[in-house]
C-alpha positions as CSV (number, residue, x, y, z in Angstrom):
1,M,-55.0,-62.6,101.4
2,R,-53.7,-61.6,104.7
3,K,-53.3,-58.0,105.8
4,A,-49.7,-58.3,106.4
5,S,-48.9,-60.0,103.1
6,R,-51.1,-57.1,101.4
7,R,-48.9,-54.5,103.5
8,R,-45.6,-56.5,102.3
9,L,-46.9,-56.1,98.4
10,A,-47.5,-52.2,98.9
11,A,-44.3,-51.7,100.4
12,A,-42.7,-53.6,97.7
13,G,-44.6,-51.4,95.0
14,L,-43.5,-48.1,96.8
15,S,-39.5,-49.6,96.9
16,A,-40.0,-50.2,93.1
17,G,-41.7,-46.8,92.5
18,L,-38.8,-45.2,94.3
19,V,-36.4,-46.8,92.4
20,L,-38.4,-45.8,89.2
21,A,-37.7,-42.3,90.6
22,L,-34.0,-42.6,89.6
23,I,-35.6,-42.7,85.7
24,P,-33.1,-39.8,84.0
25,A,-34.9,-36.2,83.3
26,A,-33.9,-33.1,82.4
27,S,-33.4,-30.9,85.6
28,A,-34.4,-27.4,85.7
29,T,-31.6,-24.9,86.1
30,A,-31.0,-23.8,89.8
31,D,-29.7,-19.6,89.5
32,I,-29.8,-17.0,91.3
33,Y,-30.2,-13.1,90.1
34,W,-29.2,-10.0,91.3
35,A,-29.3,-6.1,90.2
36,N,-26.2,-4.3,89.8
37,E,-27.2,-0.9,90.0
38,G,-23.3,0.1,90.0
39,G,-22.5,-1.9,86.8
40,D,-26.0,-1.5,84.8
41,T,-26.3,-5.3,84.5
42,I,-28.1,-8.1,85.9
43,A,-25.7,-10.6,87.2
44,R,-26.6,-14.6,87.4
45,A,-25.0,-17.5,89.6
46,S,-25.8,-21.3,90.1
47,T,-27.2,-21.4,93.5
48,D,-24.1,-23.5,94.6
49,G,-22.2,-20.4,93.8
50,A,-19.7,-22.1,91.5
51,V,-20.7,-20.3,87.9
52,V,-21.2,-16.7,87.9
53,D,-22.4,-14.7,84.9
54,P,-21.9,-10.8,85.6
55,D,-23.6,-10.0,82.2
56,F,-26.6,-12.4,82.0
57,I,-28.4,-8.8,81.1
58,A,-26.7,-5.9,79.7
59,D,-27.7,-2.5,79.6
60,A,-30.1,-2.4,82.4
61,T,-29.6,1.3,83.5
62,A,-29.0,1.5,87.0
63,P,-31.2,-1.9,87.9
64,R,-32.6,-1.8,91.3
65,G,-35.0,-4.5,92.1
66,V,-35.4,-7.6,89.9
67,A,-37.7,-10.5,90.0
68,V,-38.4,-14.0,87.9
69,D,-41.2,-16.3,87.0
70,G,-40.6,-19.4,85.0
71,S,-40.2,-17.6,81.7
72,Y,-38.8,-14.3,82.4
73,I,-36.5,-12.0,84.4
74,Y,-37.6,-8.4,85.3
75,W,-35.9,-5.6,86.7
76,A,-36.5,-1.8,87.7
77,H,-34.6,0.9,85.9
78,D,-34.2,3.4,88.7
79,A,-32.4,6.3,86.7
80,G,-33.7,9.7,84.8
81,T,-37.0,11.7,86.4
82,T,-39.3,8.5,85.5
83,G,-38.4,4.7,85.2
84,S,-39.4,1.5,83.4
85,I,-39.8,-2.0,84.3
86,G,-37.4,-4.1,81.8
87,R,-38.1,-8.1,80.8
88,A,-36.1,-10.7,79.0
89,N,-37.2,-14.4,78.1
90,L,-34.5,-16.2,80.8
91,S,-33.9,-18.7,77.7
92,S,-32.7,-16.1,75.1
93,P,-32.0,-13.1,77.5
94,G,-29.8,-11.3,74.9
95,T,-32.8,-9.6,73.3
96,P,-34.4,-7.6,76.5
97,D,-37.3,-5.4,76.4
98,Q,-35.7,-2.6,78.3
99,T,-39.1,-0.8,78.7
100,F,-41.8,-3.5,78.9
101,I,-44.0,-1.2,81.5
102,A,-43.5,2.9,81.9
103,T,-43.7,3.7,85.5
104,A,-44.7,7.0,86.9
105,G,-41.7,7.3,89.5
106,L,-38.0,5.6,90.0
107,P,-38.9,2.1,90.5
108,Q,-37.4,0.3,93.7
109,G,-38.5,-3.0,94.4
110,I,-40.1,-5.2,92.0
111,A,-42.4,-8.8,92.4
112,V,-44.8,-10.8,90.6
113,D,-47.3,-13.2,91.0
114,N,-48.8,-15.5,88.5
115,T,-50.7,-12.8,86.5
116,R,-49.3,-9.6,87.8
117,I,-46.4,-7.4,88.6
118,F,-46.1,-5.1,91.3
119,W,-43.1,-2.2,92.0
120,T,-42.5,0.5,94.7
121,Q,-41.8,4.0,93.5
122,V,-42.9,7.7,94.7
123,V,-45.2,9.5,92.8
124,S,-45.4,13.5,93.2
125,G,-43.9,13.2,96.7
126,A,-46.2,10.0,97.9
127,G,-44.8,6.7,98.3
128,K,-46.5,4.1,96.3
129,V,-46.9,0.6,94.8
130,G,-47.6,0.4,91.2
131,R,-49.3,-2.9,89.7
132,A,-50.1,-4.1,86.2
133,T,-51.1,-7.5,84.6
134,L,-48.6,-9.1,82.9
135,S,-50.8,-9.5,79.6
136,S,-51.7,-6.0,79.5
137,P,-48.2,-4.2,80.6
138,S,-49.3,-1.0,78.5
139,T,-52.2,0.2,81.0
140,P,-50.3,0.0,84.4
141,T,-52.0,1.4,88.0
142,Q,-49.4,3.8,89.1
143,S,-51.0,4.1,92.7
144,F,-52.3,0.8,93.5
145,L,-51.5,1.6,97.0
146,T,-50.1,4.4,99.3
147,T,-46.8,3.4,101.2
148,G,-44.5,5.6,103.4
149,G,-42.3,8.2,102.0
150,A,-39.5,6.1,101.0
151,P,-40.5,2.6,100.0
152,C,-38.0,-0.1,99.3
153,G,-38.8,-3.9,98.3
154,V,-41.8,-5.7,98.0
155,A,-43.1,-9.2,97.7
156,T,-46.8,-10.6,96.9
157,D,-48.3,-13.6,97.0
158,A,-52.2,-14.7,95.9
159,D,-53.6,-12.4,98.3
160,E,-51.2,-10.3,100.4
161,T,-48.7,-7.5,99.0
162,Y,-45.9,-6.5,101.5
163,W,-43.3,-3.7,101.2
164,A,-40.5,-2.1,103.0
165,N,-41.0,1.6,104.2
166,G,-37.2,2.6,104.5
167,G,-35.9,4.7,107.5
168,T,-35.4,4.4,110.7
169,P,-36.7,2.7,112.6
170,G,-39.1,2.2,109.4
171,S,-41.7,-0.6,108.8
172,I,-42.9,-3.3,106.9
173,G,-46.4,-2.4,105.6
174,D,-49.2,-5.2,104.5
175,A,-52.3,-4.8,102.4
176,H,-54.8,-8.0,101.6
177,G,-55.8,-7.4,98.0
178,G,-55.9,-4.0,98.1
179,P,-56.6,-0.8,100.3
180,P,-56.6,-0.4,103.3
181,E,-53.3,-0.4,103.9
182,N,-51.2,-1.5,107.0
183,Q,-47.9,0.5,107.6
184,S,-47.1,-1.2,110.9
185,F,-47.3,-4.5,109.9
186,I,-44.1,-5.1,111.1
187,T,-42.3,-2.4,113.2
188,A,-39.2,-4.8,114.4
189,T,-37.0,-3.1,111.6
190,D,-34.2,-1.0,111.1
191,D,-34.2,0.8,107.5
192,P,-35.6,-1.8,106.0
193,C,-35.3,-2.6,102.0
194,G,-35.9,-6.0,100.7
195,V,-38.9,-8.3,101.6
196,A,-39.7,-11.5,100.6
197,R,-42.5,-14.0,100.9
198,A,-41.9,-17.9,101.4
199,G,-43.2,-20.8,103.4
200,G,-44.9,-19.4,106.2
201,Y,-42.8,-16.3,106.6
202,V,-42.0,-13.1,105.8
203,Y,-38.7,-11.8,105.7
204,W,-36.9,-8.4,105.1
205,T,-33.6,-6.9,105.2
206,N,-32.3,-4.3,107.7
207,R,-29.8,-2.0,106.5
208,G,-29.4,0.0,109.9
209,G,-29.2,-3.3,111.9
210,D,-27.1,-5.3,109.6
211,S,-29.2,-8.3,109.5
212,I,-32.2,-10.2,107.9
213,G,-35.3,-10.3,109.9
214,R,-38.1,-12.9,109.6
215,A,-42.0,-13.0,110.9
216,S,-44.9,-14.9,110.7
217,L,-47.6,-14.4,108.0
218,D,-49.4,-12.4,110.5
219,G,-46.8,-10.2,111.7
220,S,-46.2,-12.1,114.8
221,G,-42.8,-13.5,116.3
222,A,-41.1,-10.8,114.6
223,V,-37.3,-11.3,114.7
224,E,-35.2,-8.3,113.8
225,D,-31.7,-10.2,113.8
226,F,-33.3,-13.8,112.7
227,V,-29.7,-13.4,110.7
228,P,-27.2,-11.1,112.5
229,L,-24.3,-10.3,110.1
230,S,-21.3,-10.1,111.9
231,T,-19.7,-6.9,109.9
232,P,-21.3,-3.6,108.8
233,A,-22.5,-4.9,105.4
234,G,-25.6,-2.7,104.8
235,P,-27.8,-5.5,103.1
236,C,-30.5,-4.7,101.1
237,G,-32.5,-7.3,99.0
238,V,-33.4,-10.9,100.2
239,A,-34.9,-14.1,98.4
240,V,-35.6,-17.6,99.6
241,D,-35.6,-21.2,98.3
242,G,-36.2,-24.5,99.9
243,Q,-33.1,-24.7,101.1
244,H,-31.5,-20.9,101.7
245,L,-32.1,-17.2,101.8
246,Y,-29.7,-15.1,100.0
247,W,-29.3,-11.6,100.7
248,T,-27.0,-8.6,98.5
249,T,-25.0,-6.1,100.5
250,A,-23.3,-2.9,100.0
251,S,-20.0,-4.4,100.7
252,D,-20.5,-6.1,97.1
253,T,-20.9,-9.7,98.2
254,I,-23.7,-11.9,98.1
255,G,-24.6,-13.4,101.6
256,R,-26.4,-16.9,102.2
257,A,-27.9,-19.2,105.2
258,D,-29.8,-22.1,105.7
259,L,-33.9,-21.5,106.2
260,D,-33.2,-21.8,109.8
261,G,-30.6,-18.4,110.0
262,T,-28.0,-21.0,111.1
263,N,-24.7,-21.2,109.2
264,P,-24.5,-17.9,107.5
265,E,-22.2,-17.3,104.6
266,E,-21.8,-13.8,104.3
267,D,-18.9,-13.4,101.4
268,F,-20.9,-16.7,99.5
269,I,-20.1,-14.8,96.7
270,T,-17.5,-12.0,96.2
271,D,-16.7,-12.0,92.4
272,A,-15.8,-8.1,92.2
273,S,-16.6,-8.0,88.2
274,A,-19.9,-9.7,89.1
275,V,-21.5,-7.7,92.2
276,Q,-21.4,-3.8,91.7
277,G,-23.6,-2.3,93.9
278,A,-26.5,-4.7,94.0
279,C,-29.7,-4.6,95.6
280,G,-32.6,-6.6,94.1
281,I,-31.9,-10.5,94.4
282,A,-34.2,-13.4,93.1
283,V,-33.7,-17.2,92.9
284,T,-35.4,-19.8,90.8
285,A,-38.4,-21.5,92.4
286,T,-38.5,-24.5,94.6
287,Q,-40.9,-26.9,95.2
288,E,-42.3,-29.8,97.5
289,V,-44.8,-32.5,96.7
290,T,-46.9,-34.5,100.0
291,P,-47.5,-37.0,100.2
292,S,-44.0,-37.8,98.5
293,S,-45.6,-41.5,98.0
294,H,-48.8,-43.5,98.2
295,A,-50.1,-47.0,98.1
296,F,-53.7,-47.3,96.9
297,G,-53.9,-50.7,98.6
298,D,-56.1,-53.7,97.3
299,T,-58.9,-52.6,94.6
300,Q,-60.8,-54.9,92.1
301,V,-59.7,-55.3,88.5
302,G,-62.0,-52.9,86.6
303,G,-62.8,-50.8,89.6
304,R,-61.3,-47.5,90.7
305,S,-59.9,-46.5,94.4
306,E,-60.8,-43.3,96.3
307,T,-59.1,-40.2,95.1
308,E,-55.6,-39.5,96.3
309,A,-54.7,-35.5,96.5
310,F,-51.0,-34.5,96.0
311,V,-50.2,-31.2,97.2
312,V,-47.5,-29.4,95.0
313,A,-46.1,-26.3,97.4
314,N,-44.0,-23.6,96.2
315,T,-41.5,-23.2,99.2
316,S,-39.7,-20.0,97.5
317,S,-39.7,-16.5,97.2
318,S,-40.8,-16.7,93.2
319,P,-43.5,-17.8,91.4
320,L,-43.4,-21.5,90.5
321,D,-44.7,-22.8,87.0
322,V,-45.3,-26.3,86.5
323,T,-45.5,-27.3,83.1
324,E,-46.0,-31.2,83.1
325,V,-47.6,-33.8,85.2
326,S,-47.3,-37.0,83.8
327,L,-47.6,-40.9,84.6
328,L,-44.6,-43.1,83.8
329,G,-43.0,-46.3,85.0
330,P,-44.5,-50.1,84.6
331,N,-48.1,-49.8,85.0
332,P,-49.2,-46.1,84.4
333,G,-52.2,-47.2,82.6
334,D,-53.3,-48.5,85.9
335,F,-53.6,-45.3,87.5
336,E,-55.6,-42.3,86.2
337,M,-55.2,-38.4,87.0
338,T,-58.6,-37.2,88.0
339,G,-57.7,-33.1,88.4
340,D,-54.5,-31.1,87.7
341,G,-54.6,-27.7,89.2
342,C,-51.0,-27.1,88.2
343,T,-50.3,-26.8,84.6
344,I,-53.2,-24.5,84.4
345,N,-51.7,-21.7,86.6
346,V,-48.3,-20.5,87.4
347,T,-48.1,-20.8,91.4
348,P,-47.4,-17.6,93.3
349,A,-44.8,-17.4,96.3
350,G,-46.4,-19.6,99.7
351,S,-49.4,-20.9,97.4
352,A,-49.6,-24.6,96.2
353,C,-51.7,-26.5,94.0
354,L,-53.2,-30.2,93.7
355,L,-53.3,-32.9,91.4
356,N,-55.8,-35.9,92.0
357,V,-55.0,-39.3,91.0
358,R,-56.8,-42.8,91.6
359,F,-56.0,-46.7,91.0
360,A,-57.9,-48.0,88.5
361,P,-56.1,-51.8,87.9
362,A,-56.8,-53.3,84.4
363,G,-54.7,-56.7,85.9
364,A,-54.3,-58.6,88.9
365,G,-51.4,-58.2,91.2
366,L,-49.1,-55.5,92.3
367,R,-49.0,-52.4,89.8
368,S,-46.9,-49.6,90.4
369,A,-46.1,-46.1,88.5
370,I,-44.2,-42.8,88.9
371,L,-46.2,-39.6,89.0
372,R,-43.8,-36.8,87.5
373,V,-44.0,-33.2,88.3
374,T,-42.2,-31.1,86.0
375,G,-41.3,-27.4,85.9
376,S,-39.3,-24.4,86.7
377,A,-38.7,-25.5,90.3
378,T,-34.7,-26.4,91.0
379,N,-35.7,-29.5,92.2
380,S,-37.6,-30.3,89.0
381,P,-39.0,-33.1,88.2
382,T,-40.0,-34.4,91.1
383,D,-41.4,-37.7,91.4
384,I,-43.7,-39.7,93.4
385,A,-44.2,-43.3,93.8
386,L,-47.3,-44.9,93.3
387,A,-48.4,-48.4,94.3
388,G,-51.2,-50.4,94.6
389,T,-52.6,-54.1,93.9
390,G,-55.6,-55.1,91.6
391,A,-57.9,-57.9,93.3
392,R,-59.8,-60.6,91.5
393,S,-63.4,-61.5,92.8
394,S,-63.7,-64.2,94.8
395,P,-65.7,-67.5,92.8
396,Q,-69.4,-67.4,94.4
397,A,-69.3,-71.0,96.4
398,A,-71.6,-73.7,94.7
399,A,-74.6,-74.4,97.0
400,P,-74.9,-77.9,98.1
401,T,-76.9,-80.1,95.9
402,A,-79.8,-82.8,97.4
403,A,-78.7,-86.5,96.8
404,P,-81.1,-87.5,93.7
405,T,-84.0,-89.6,95.1
406,A,-83.6,-93.3,93.8
407,A,-86.7,-94.8,91.7
408,P,-88.7,-96.8,93.8
409,T,-88.1,-100.8,93.3
410,V,-90.3,-103.7,93.0
411,E,-89.1,-104.9,96.7
412,D,-89.8,-101.1,97.8
413,A,-93.6,-101.4,96.6
414,M,-93.9,-105.1,98.2
415,C,-92.8,-103.8,101.5
416,E,-95.2,-100.4,101.4
417,R,-98.2,-103.0,100.5
418,L,-97.4,-105.5,103.2
419,R,-96.8,-102.7,105.9
420,R,-100.2,-101.6,105.0
421,K,-101.7,-104.9,105.2
422,L,-100.2,-105.3,108.5
423,S,-101.5,-101.8,110.3
424,L,-105.0,-102.8,108.9
425,R,-104.9,-106.3,110.1
426,K,-103.8,-105.0,113.6
427,K,-107.3,-102.9,113.4
428,L,-108.8,-105.7,112.4
429,D,-107.7,-108.1,115.3
430,A,-108.9,-105.2,117.7
431,T,-112.5,-104.8,116.5
432,K,-113.5,-108.2,115.4
433,G,-110.6,-110.7,117.4
434,K,-107.7,-112.3,115.9
435,K,-107.3,-114.5,112.8
436,K,-105.1,-117.1,113.7
437,G,-101.6,-117.0,111.9
438,V,-102.3,-114.2,109.3
439,R,-100.0,-111.4,111.2
440,Q,-97.5,-113.9,111.4
441,E,-97.3,-114.6,107.8
442,I,-97.6,-110.8,107.1
443,L,-94.3,-110.6,109.2
444,R,-92.7,-113.3,107.9
445,R,-92.9,-111.8,104.4
446,L,-91.5,-108.7,105.5
447,R,-88.5,-110.3,107.2
448,L,-88.0,-112.1,104.1
449,L,-87.8,-109.2,101.6
450,G,-85.7,-107.2,104.1
451,C,-88.3,-104.9,105.2
């Protein structure tokens, strides 16, 4: 088959796969959550702002920070002499655990990764980041990291922890895994509070400067007014998904802007019953899979192609929980998943997991399937079109066979004898003289036989 034809078949397979991607599947919910410190509730709204639930979690005493993963929502109780971390199941929030973790001080910001939970607090007059494993919440480390004197928000990924040192000008601190701490990781701040880590950036709110800041993961390129707010708002918390960044304000509103900082909607949500002294904010995770489709090309029937790696990136500030990876469509049995690094663990903010797939055609011709990634992401399930061509081995060309040798006839034998006699006669004539008429007779007989 010509290369152009093969390319057309592969393209046709991908087109078929992309159509198959429209197979209906249950989508994950797309929500934002915020802590109403003035209303003692955790509120929830759809990411388009159309549906608002002001009492998603009730009786959360003075909640300040909030975080979500694929299964639970967590919040910080900022009241009393010592506080606590509450937790509830996202699918059944009516029975929350208000004292999931006992903290040594009043918790402010809160963040989760795949196995741990972090919070900021002041313990004996010193700012600290506390930490506990989600599987052993009763044995927390109350002074995991040291912060400035007025810590506020906190964010984490698989390796780094970031926190806001409140005050003017304040700063964003950072630590890799644990101490030593860098309290001046980012200094383009003005009384910072909320912190989020998503994609290749760190984001923070500037309560004093009425803006949202952004910097690269190494702290460079810091822009204090990445999203400048037009009215004094005192932004508190910040969260990010694959399309927008969101923030809460002291003016009891929820704001939103595009990821590049454009198109700010400072009054995205203004429901007075739902936004009451809001600070912490979190959002449902989002995911991006690359490549978004793949053509394996020609592979011998019964053989296997090279393995293709698909990267499932968490593009939000919340952990991503991939719960299922499946093959479906016309020919799912012709593709093999050889590695799944996604369903075995939750993927923290800013991280990614890998899926490995290869083509193993059982039949000839164009084969196609869908690789479907399902989980807690807003854009779940995500479908990847797969295609390949099963090729048959060309039959070996038969070696040319020699024509069979015919059996000698009587005439052939007579001709051979006459030739030998003629040869001998020539020798005798040369040595003993010619014998009259003998050679002529032999020649005549050769002619008669057609020799």
